[in-house]
C-alpha positions in Angstrom: 0.2 0.4 0.0 1.2 3.4 -0.6 1.8 5.9 2.2 0.8 10.0 2.5 3.6 12.0 1.1 4.5 14.0 4.6 4.1 12.9 8.3 4.3 14.4 11.7 4.7 13.4 14.9 1.5 13.2 16.5 3.1 12.8 20.2 0.3 9.9 20.9 1.7 6.4 21.4 -0.5 4.2 20.4 -0.6 6.6 17.1 2.8 7.6 16.0 3.5 9.9 13.3 0.1 11.2 11.4 -0.3 12.9 7.5 0.6 16.2 8.0 -2.4 17.5 7.0 -4.8 15.6 9.2 -6.8 18.0 12.2 -6.5 17.3 16.1 -9.4 17.5 17.7 -10.7 16.4 21.3 -13.0 13.6 21.3 -15.7 15.7 23.2 -15.6 18.7 20.6 -16.6 15.9 18.1 -19.6 14.8 19.9 -23.4 16.6 20.0 -23.8 14.8 23.3 -22.9 11.9 25.2 -24.8 10.6 28.5 -24.7 7.3 30.5 -27.2 5.0 30.1 -30.2 3.7 32.5 -30.8 0.5 34.1 -34.4 1.5 34.4 -36.9 -0.8 36.9 -38.5 -4.1 36.3 -40.9 -4.3 32.7 -44.7 -4.1 33.0 -47.0 -5.0 30.6 -47.6 -1.3 29.6 -43.8 -0.1 29.7 -41.7 -2.6 28.6 -38.7 -1.5 26.3 -35.6 -3.1 24.9 -32.8 -2.7 26.7 -29.4 -2.7 25.0 -26.9 -4.4 27.4 -22.8 -4.8 27.1 -23.4 -8.8 26.9 -25.1 -8.0 23.6 -22.3 -6.2 21.6 -20.9 -8.2 18.9 -16.5 -6.7 19.4 -15.9 -9.0 16.2 -18.2 -6.9 14.2 -18.7 -3.3 16.3 -22.2 -3.6 16.0 -25.2 -4.6 18.8 -26.4 -8.4 18.1 -29.0 -10.3 20.7 -27.7 -13.5 20.5 -30.6 -14.3 23.5 -33.8 -13.0 23.6 -33.6 -8.7 24.3 -33.2 -7.3 28.1 -37.1 -5.5 28.7 -36.7 -2.9 31.2 -39.2 0.2 31.8 -38.5 3.6 32.0 -39.9 6.8 32.8 -41.0 9.0 30.0 -38.9 11.5 30.6 -35.7 9.3 30.1 -37.3 7.9 27.3 -37.7 11.4 25.7 -33.6 12.3 26.8 -32.0 8.8 26.6 -33.6 6.5 23.7 -30.6 5.3 21.2 -30.2 7.1 17.8 -29.0 6.0 14.4 -25.4 6.3 14.5 -24.6 6.7 18.2 -21.5 4.6 19.6 -22.2 2.9 22.6 -19.2 2.5 24.5 -18.2 0.2 27.4 -17.8 2.2 30.5 -17.4 -0.2 33.3 -16.6 -3.8 33.5 -13.7 -5.7 31.5 -11.0 -7.1 32.9 -7.4 -7.9 32.4 -7.1 -9.5 29.6 -10.0 -7.4 27.8 -10.1 -4.3 29.1 -13.3 -1.8 29.4 -13.6 0.9 26.8 -14.9 -1.7 23.6 -17.2 0.4 21.3 -20.0 -0.7 18.9 -22.5 1.3 16.4 -26.1 1.0 17.3 -28.0 0.9 13.8 -31.1 -0.5 14.3 -33.2 1.4 11.5 -36.3 3.5 12.5 -38.5 1.6 14.6 -41.3 2.7 16.4 -40.0 1.6 19.7 -37.3 3.2 21.3 -34.2 1.3 22.4 -32.5 2.0 25.4 -29.3 1.1 27.1 -27.9 0.0 30.4 -26.2 2.0 32.3 -22.6 0.3 31.9 -22.5 2.3 28.9 -22.2 5.8 27.8 -23.6 6.9 24.6 -21.5 9.0 22.4 -23.6 10.7 19.5 -21.1 12.2 16.9 -21.4 15.2 15.2 -21.9 13.8 11.5 -21.5 17.2 10.0 -17.6 16.9 11.1 -16.8 13.3 11.8 -18.0 10.3 10.2 -19.7 8.1 12.9 -18.2 5.0 11.3 -14.7 6.3 11.0 -15.0 7.9 14.5 -16.4 4.2 15.6 -13.1 2.7 13.9 -10.3 5.2 15.8 -12.2 4.4 19.3 -11.8 0.8 18.4 -7.9 0.9 17.3 -7.4 2.9 20.3 -8.7 0.0 22.5 -7.0 -2.8 20.5 -3.7 -0.8 20.7 -4.1 -0.7 24.5 -4.4 2.9 24.7 -7.5 2.8 26.2 -5.7 2.1 29.7 -4.8 5.8 29.8 -8.1 5.8 31.0 -9.2 3.1 33.3 -9.5 3.2 36.7 -9.5 0.1 38.7 -11.5 -0.4 41.7 -12.0 -3.9 43.5 -13.2 -6.5 41.1 -14.3 -4.0 38.2 -12.8 -1.7 36.0 -14.3 1.9 35.2 -13.3 4.3 32.8 -12.3 8.0 33.9 -14.7 10.1 31.0 -13.8 13.1 31.8 -9.8 12.4 30.4 -11.3 9.8 27.9 -13.7 12.5 26.4 -11.0 14.8 26.5 -8.4 12.7 24.6 -6.6 14.2 21.3 -7.5 12.5 18.2 -6.1 13.3 14.7 -8.6 13.0 11.6 -8.4 13.8 8.1 -10.7 15.7 6.1 -14.2 14.5 6.0 -14.4 13.4 2.5 -11.5 11.2 3.5 -12.8 10.0 6.1 -15.6 8.8 4.1 -13.1 7.4 1.4 -11.4 5.6 4.3 -14.7 4.1 5.7 -15.9 2.4 2.2 -11.9 1.4 1.5 -12.4 -0.5 4.9 -16.1 -1.7 4.3 -14.8 -3.5 1.5 -11.6 -5.2 2.5 -13.5 -6.2 6.0 -16.5 -7.7 3.9 -13.8 -9.8 2.1 -12.3 -11.1 5.3 -16.0 -11.4 7.2 -17.1 -13.6 4.1 -13.8 -15.7 4.5 -14.6 -16.0 7.9 -18.2 -16.9 8.0 -17.1 -19.9 5.6 -14.6 -20.8 8.2 -17.5 -20.9 10.9 -19.7 -22.6 8.9 -17.3 -25.5 8.7 -16.6 -25.5 12.4 -20.9 -25.6 12.9 -20.9 -28.7 11.0 -17.9 -30.1 12.6 -19.7 -29.9 15.6 -23.2 -31.1 14.2 -21.2 -34.1 13.3 -19.5 -34.6 16.8 -22.8 -34.1 18.5 -24.1 -37.2 16.5 -21.3 -39.6 17.1 -21.8 -39.0 20.7 -25.4 -39.1 20.4 -25.2 -42.4 18.2 -22.6 -44.0 20.3 -24.4 -43.7 23.9 -27.5 -45.0 22.7 -26.6 -47.9 20.1 -23.2 -48.5 21.5 -20.2 -49.4 18.5 -20.6 -53.0 17.7 -23.0 -52.6 14.1 -23.2 -56.4 15.0 -25.1 -56.2 17.9 -28.5 -56.8 17.8 -31.2 -54.2 18.5 -34.7 -53.7 20.1 -37.1 -50.7 20.2 -36.8 -48.3 22.8 -40.5 -47.1 23.0 -39.1 -43.4 22.3 -39.8 -41.7 18.9 -36.3 -40.3 18.7 -34.1 -42.6 20.1 -35.4 -45.2 17.7 -33.2 -49.2 18.7 -30.9 -49.6 21.4 -29.0 -52.7 22.1 -30.8 -56.0 23.4 -28.5 -56.4 26.0 -28.5 -52.8 27.4 -30.2 -52.3 30.6 -32.7 -49.4 30.6 -32.9 -47.7 34.5 -34.5 -44.5 35.3 -32.5 -41.9 36.9 -33.9 -42.2 40.2 -31.8 -45.6 40.4 -28.5 -43.8 39.2 -28.5 -40.6 41.0 -29.1 -39.3 44.6 -30.5 -35.6 45.3 -28.6 -34.1 48.3 -28.0 -30.9 49.5 -24.4 -29.8 51.4 -25.0 -25.9 52.2 -22.6 -24.1 54.6 -19.2 -23.3 52.5 -18.9 -20.2 51.5 -15.2 -20.5 51.0 -15.3 -22.9 48.3 -14.6 -21.7 44.9 -17.7 -20.7 43.0 -18.7 -23.0 40.2 -21.5 -22.9 37.5 -23.0 -25.1 34.8 -21.9 -23.8 31.0 -23.9 -25.9 28.2 -20.9 -25.9 25.9 -18.5 -26.5 28.6 -19.8 -28.2 31.6 -19.1 -27.7 35.1 -16.6 -24.7 34.9 -14.7 -22.4 37.6 -17.0 -18.8 37.6 -15.7 -15.9 37.0 -15.8 -13.6 40.3 -13.5 -10.9 39.9 -16.7 -8.6 39.6 -19.5 -9.5 42.1 -22.2 -8.7 39.1 -22.2 -10.2 35.7 -24.8 -8.6 33.6 -26.6 -7.7 36.3 -26.6 -11.6 37.4 -25.5 -10.7 41.0 -23.6 -12.9 43.3 -24.5 -12.5 47.0 -22.0 -11.4 49.6 -23.1 -14.4 51.6 -22.6 -18.0 50.3 -23.6 -20.0 52.8 -26.7 -21.0 51.1 -25.1 -22.2 48.1 -24.4 -26.1 47.8 -21.6 -28.4 47.7 -20.5 -30.5 44.9 -17.2 -33.0 44.5 -15.8 -34.1 41.7 -18.1 -36.4 40.3 -21.2 -35.3 41.4 -24.1 -34.4 38.9 -25.0 -30.4 38.7 -28.1 -29.4 37.1 -29.2 -25.9 36.7 -32.9 -26.7 36.7 -34.0 -23.4 35.4 -32.0 -23.9 32.0 -31.5 -28.1 32.0 -34.0 -27.9 28.9 -31.4 -26.4 27.3 -28.6 -28.8 28.5 -27.3 -27.1 31.3 -26.2 -30.0 33.5 -22.9 -32.0 33.7 -20.8 -34.4 36.0 -18.7 -32.0 37.7 -14.5 -32.2 37.2 -14.4 -29.6 40.4 -15.0 -29.3 43.7 -16.6 -25.7 44.7 -20.2 -24.5 45.3 -23.1 -23.6 42.7 -26.1 -21.7 43.2 -28.8 -22.8 45.6 -31.2 -23.1 42.4 -29.3 -26.0 41.3 -29.8 -29.6 41.7 -26.5 -31.3 42.7 -26.2 -35.4 42.7 -24.5 -38.2 44.0 -24.2 -40.6 41.0 -24.2 -44.5 41.9 -22.6 -45.3 38.5 -18.6 -46.3 38.4 -18.1 -44.6 34.9 -18.8 -41.2 35.7 -17.2 -40.0 32.1 -20.1 -42.6 29.7 -22.6 -41.0 32.0 -21.6 -37.7 31.3 -21.2 -38.4 27.6 -24.5 -39.8 27.4 -26.6 -37.7 29.3 -25.3 -34.0 27.9 -25.7 -36.0 24.3 -28.7 -34.9 21.8 -30.4 -37.9 22.8 -31.1 -37.0 26.5 -31.9 -33.3 26.4 -35.1 -33.9 24.9 -36.0 -35.7 28.3 -35.1 -32.8 30.1 -37.1 -30.4 27.9 -40.0 -32.8 28.2 -39.9 -32.4 32.3 -39.5 -29.0 32.8 -42.5 -26.8 33.0 -42.4 -22.4 31.9 -42.3 -20.0 34.7 -41.0 -17.3 33.2 -39.8 -16.2 29.5 -36.5 -18.0 29.2 -36.7 -20.0 32.3 -38.4 -23.4 32.6 -38.4 -25.5 36.3 -37.0 -29.2 35.9 -39.3 -30.8 38.2 -37.4 -33.4 40.5 -40.4 -35.9 40.3 -39.7 -35.8 36.4 -35.9 -35.8 36.6 -35.9 -39.1 38.7 -38.3 -40.6 36.0 -36.0 -39.8 33.0 -34.6 -43.5 31.2 -31.0 -43.9 30.8 -29.7 -46.9 28.8 -27.0 -48.6 29.9 -24.5 -51.1 28.5 -22.1 -53.5 30.3 -18.9 -51.9 32.1 -16.8 -53.1 29.6 -18.5 -51.6 27.2 -18.6 -48.5 28.2 -15.2 -48.2 28.9 -14.9 -49.1 25.2 -17.3 -46.5 24.1 -15.7 -43.7 26.1 -12.0 -44.8 24.3 -13.9 -44.5 21.3 -15.3 -41.0 21.6 -12.2 -39.8 22.9 -10.1 -40.6 19.9 -13.0 -39.5 17.5 -13.7 -36.4 19.5 -9.9 -35.7 19.8 -9.8 -35.9 15.9 -12.8 -33.5 15.6 -11.7 -30.6 18.2 -8.1 -30.8 16.6 -9.3 -29.8 13.4 -11.8 -27.6 14.9 -9.0 -25.7 16.5 -6.7 -25.3 13.6 -9.9 -23.6 11.8 -10.5 -21.2 15.1 -6.6 -20.2 14.8 -7.5 -19.5 11.2 -10.4 -17.1 12.6 -8.0 -15.5 14.9 -5.7 -14.6 12.2 -8.0 -13.3 9.9 -9.7 -11.1 12.9 -6.2 -10.1 13.7 -5.6 -9.0 10.1 -8.6 -7.1 10.0 -8.0 -4.9 12.7 -4.5 -4.4 11.2 -5.8 -3.1 8.3 -8.5 -0.8 9.8 -5.5 0.2 12.6 -3.6 1.4 9.4 -5.7 3.2 7.8 -7.7 5.4 10.4 -4.2 6.2 11.6 -3.1 7.0 8.5 -0.2 4.8 8.1 -1.6 4.0 4.6 -3.2 6.0 2.2 -6.6 4.4 0.2 -7.0 7.8 -1.6 -6.7 7.2 -5.7 -3.7 8.9 -6.9 
């Protein structure tokens, strides 16, 4: 790529030299307004507006993306009039983050002219650019580069368990901008280059998704039909399972699990069940994670040991349950169970497979949007198909080998995606800091 004819020192470490004709401006001078979001109150039938949270930020593409159901909150008429989002607003994460992902990430708001106002939560600062002076997209990419290049740490104040931006200093920072026509040319160039990279990344993600589907199907097949294709089969009596090996025993979970509640261990590490990963150690650097509060008193939490079965009863219908590989404490809302099985690894592979999740869905009753309560009676009646011990071990070994191969290839594709995203950010950074010139001759 070609460079500009002349450069001058910017005096800003993360920017370095800039084209001589670029203008220095404070961030605040480029904004028509900026304000803090509001968390609002519990929604009511006649007052429920979508509230954007940091959890809805897609940091790879710098946009808002609702993966799960949007959060709804209620607001006063005054707040709605004053603080509803407008197209081209930049949403700044002003509280949160951590050492590996510092606070200060940004996304662009663009949801069209919809009738219902959108609001945002109190961990977000809304930056509204003067669009007659600066391109919102250009400013977004420049502030994103500030974060990627670690210039953001100049404006971070660390408190116990959480990072906050010093907004006064952040807004007062100096930035260098090309003329607006040049900004638009840079944005157009980056839109084209980023779209090319994004299409390639999407193709890699689709391959990963297909591998994930293959992995799930492989496990479900092995834990319900075995790995001996010559084994005689018989109808299971369950439509989605079809036939199972004749010599396998069918047990109800009440024969294999024992519910227990061991409270009073507040100093143990905090655990939770993640659908994709199983039981994991929870990050408690912050006392809140997207407004899911962890109480100061954990004496009511339940202790589990390695090999115990933990079930998030509100999300069991999604597959949020697993045999634990850790000792620690889980929410009082979990079911905790001892397993009366020697081969806990086989049980974990089977019960977490696509073959068994529907049983948990069937036995969960809806109590509110997005939450279903698993019946303890229904839990105990779930059937489980159990091969002989030697066959359990053979199935585990077979699946370990096959899933390791799939996981290895998946990891290679994920590394390719990481490299492409790094390239994407490098191209953005080079363009918005003037290291390359994208203007035609």
